[in-house]
C-alpha positions, 0 to 999 in steps of 0.5 A, spaced: 482 221 409 479 222 402 484 227 400 490 222 402 487 217 398 486 221 392 493 223 392 495 215 393 498 217 400 495 212 404 497 206 400 504 208 401 504 209 409 503 204 414 495 205 417 494 202 424 487 202 427 487 205 434 486 201 440 481 205 445 484 208 451 482 205 458 479 208 464 485 208 468 489 212 462 484 217 462 484 218 470 491 219 470 489 226 467 482 227 469 478 227 475 473 221 476 467 225 476 469 228 469 470 221 466 464 218 469 460 224 467 462 224 460 461 216 460 454 217 463 452 223 459 453 219 452 450 213 455 443 217 456 444 220 449 448 226 449 447 233 447 450 239 449 455 240 454 456 247 453 455 252 448 460 249 443 461 242 445 456 237 443 457 229 445 453 224 441 451 217 444 457 214 441 462 220 443 465 217 449 467 211 445 470 215 440 473 219 445 477 213 447 479 211 440 482 218 440 486 218 446 488 211 444 490 214 438 495 219 441 498 214 446 499 209 440 503 215 436 507 217 442 509 209 443 511 208 436 515 214 436 518 212 443 520 205 440 524 208 434 519 211 429 521 217 426 514 220 426 507 217 427 500 221 426 494 220 430 489 222 425 483 223 429 477 227 432 475 229 437 481 234 439 483 234 446 487 241 447 482 245 451 479 239 455 482 240 463 482 236 468 475 237 471 471 238 464 470 238 457 470 244 453 472 247 446 469 241 442 474 237 446 472 231 451 479 228 454 486 231 453 489 227 448 496 229 449 496 229 456 493 222 456 499 220 452 504 223 456 502 220 462 501 213 459 508 214 457 511 216 464 507 211 467 510 205 463 517 208 461 523 212 463 522 218 459 521 224 463 521 230 458 516 232 454 515 238 449 508 239 446 508 244 440 501 247 438 500 250 432 492 250 432 489 257 432 486 257 439 490 256 445 490 249 448 488 252 455 487 244 457 494 243 456 497 249 459 492 248 465 494 240 466 502 242 466 502 249 468 507 247 474 510 241 471 518 242 469 518 236 465 512 238 460 514 244 456 508 247 452 509 252 446 503 255 443 502 259 437 495 262 436 491 268 435 491 273 440 487 271 446 483 278 446 480 276 439 479 269 440 476 263 444 479 261 450 481 268 452 487 265 455 494 264 452 498 271 453 505 272 453 505 273 461 502 266 462 509 263 463 507 257 468 508 257 476 512 254 481 517 249 478 514 250 472 515 257 471 518 258 464 515 252 461 509 255 458 511 259 452 505 263 448 506 266 441 500 270 440 499 273 433 494 278 431 489 277 426 491 278 419 498 275 421 501 271 415 506 266 413 512 270 413 510 272 421 509 265 423 515 262 419 520 268 422 517 268 429 518 260 430 524 260 427 527 265 432 524 261 438 523 254 436 531 252 435 532 255 442 527 252 446 527 245 442 535 244 443 535 247 450 529 243 453 532 236 450 525 233 450 525 225 450 518 226 446 516 232 441 508 232 441 505 236 436 498 238 436 497 240 429 491 244 428 489 247 421 484 252 423 489 258 422 488 257 415 486 264 411 479 260 409 477 257 416 471 260 418 473 260 426 479 265 425 482 271 422 489 268 421 492 269 414 496 263 413 496 258 408 498 251 405 505 254 405 506 254 412 503 247 413 508 245 408 514 248 411 512 246 419 513 239 419 519 238 415 522 244 420 520 240 426 523 234 424 530 237 422 530 240 429 528 234 433 528 228 429 522 225 431 515 227 433 508 224 435 503 228 431 495 229 434 490 232 429 487 238 433 482 243 429 480 245 422 473 247 420 474 248 412 474 241 410 477 243 403 483 247 407 484 242 412 484 236 407 489 240 403 493 243 409 494 236 412 496 233 405 502 238 404 504 237 412 504 229 411 508 230 405 513 235 409 514 229 414 517 225 409 521 230 406 516 232 400 517 225 397 509 223 396 506 229 392 509 231 385 513 237 384 508 243 383 503 241 388 507 244 394 513 248 395 519 245 398 522 248 405 528 251 402 523 255 397 518 257 402 524 260 407 527 263 401 520 267 400 518 268 407 524 268 412 525 275 411 525 280 417 523 286 412 516 282 410 514 281 418 509 286 421 511 291 426 506 287 431 510 280 430 516 284 431 513 287 438 511 280 440 517 277 439 521 282 443 516 281 449 517 274 449 524 275 448 524 280 454 520 275 458 523 268 457 531 271 457 532 268 464 529 261 462 531 260 455 536 266 453 532 268 446 
């Protein structure tokens, strides 16, 4: 937030405080046992829920605000805004129906989807997740649901939490083909990310025709992040927002991970700048989408591993999406 303030960006946007999600909102996604446990755990002072996930005495109330922010962002886009960004923590994409995990107490994206489904006639939702960790909670909740497609680009699950998110995890039953994973090996760079997404996202977004695109924006794939081994930087984040807007035309964005504060602040700033067609930052502080594509969108710059991953995805999903 300080970076956005220093760059005079906040003053040029509409900033709205979120309303808390209700318990009813949470219960559309999570079990009563889980919701009640988190509420009572925090009331008693909090502590470690598992080896990674800590909750304070205030975490339940803050998590209600985070889920409420996701609902608010989704509603604003449904009501006609081009984009809205829930800039909040705790994140949500690891939380499953029955438990918290991976710093996530409740699944913000799922709460937003189910709120919209309960109150609106919108039926199809696409969640695109570029956090470096696979959003196992999103996938678990919607794994057999053909009306919610989950697409995730993340570090190879052999090398990073949560150890899931392989290409062959494609959904089940009526949801088969609606869970698309793009695992990237450690060291993957801007060219790898941009090339493979440009091969996949246009086909999926244009084919699925979602009523709402939800973007889970994790900035922990940055090369300076301490929790991952991916080698992308601000150029990718300056590209991806505008690229998605060009494909879908509107989207609700939910903040996920990012654990190097300097990299998080800079990446988030250029990402927001890209949502507004690069009109907020002065020239020289970012690269335009065209400049980035000229530099990176070249098959000759892509690693053999990325080419092999795309072939595996293409072979797996050709019956569903014709990649």
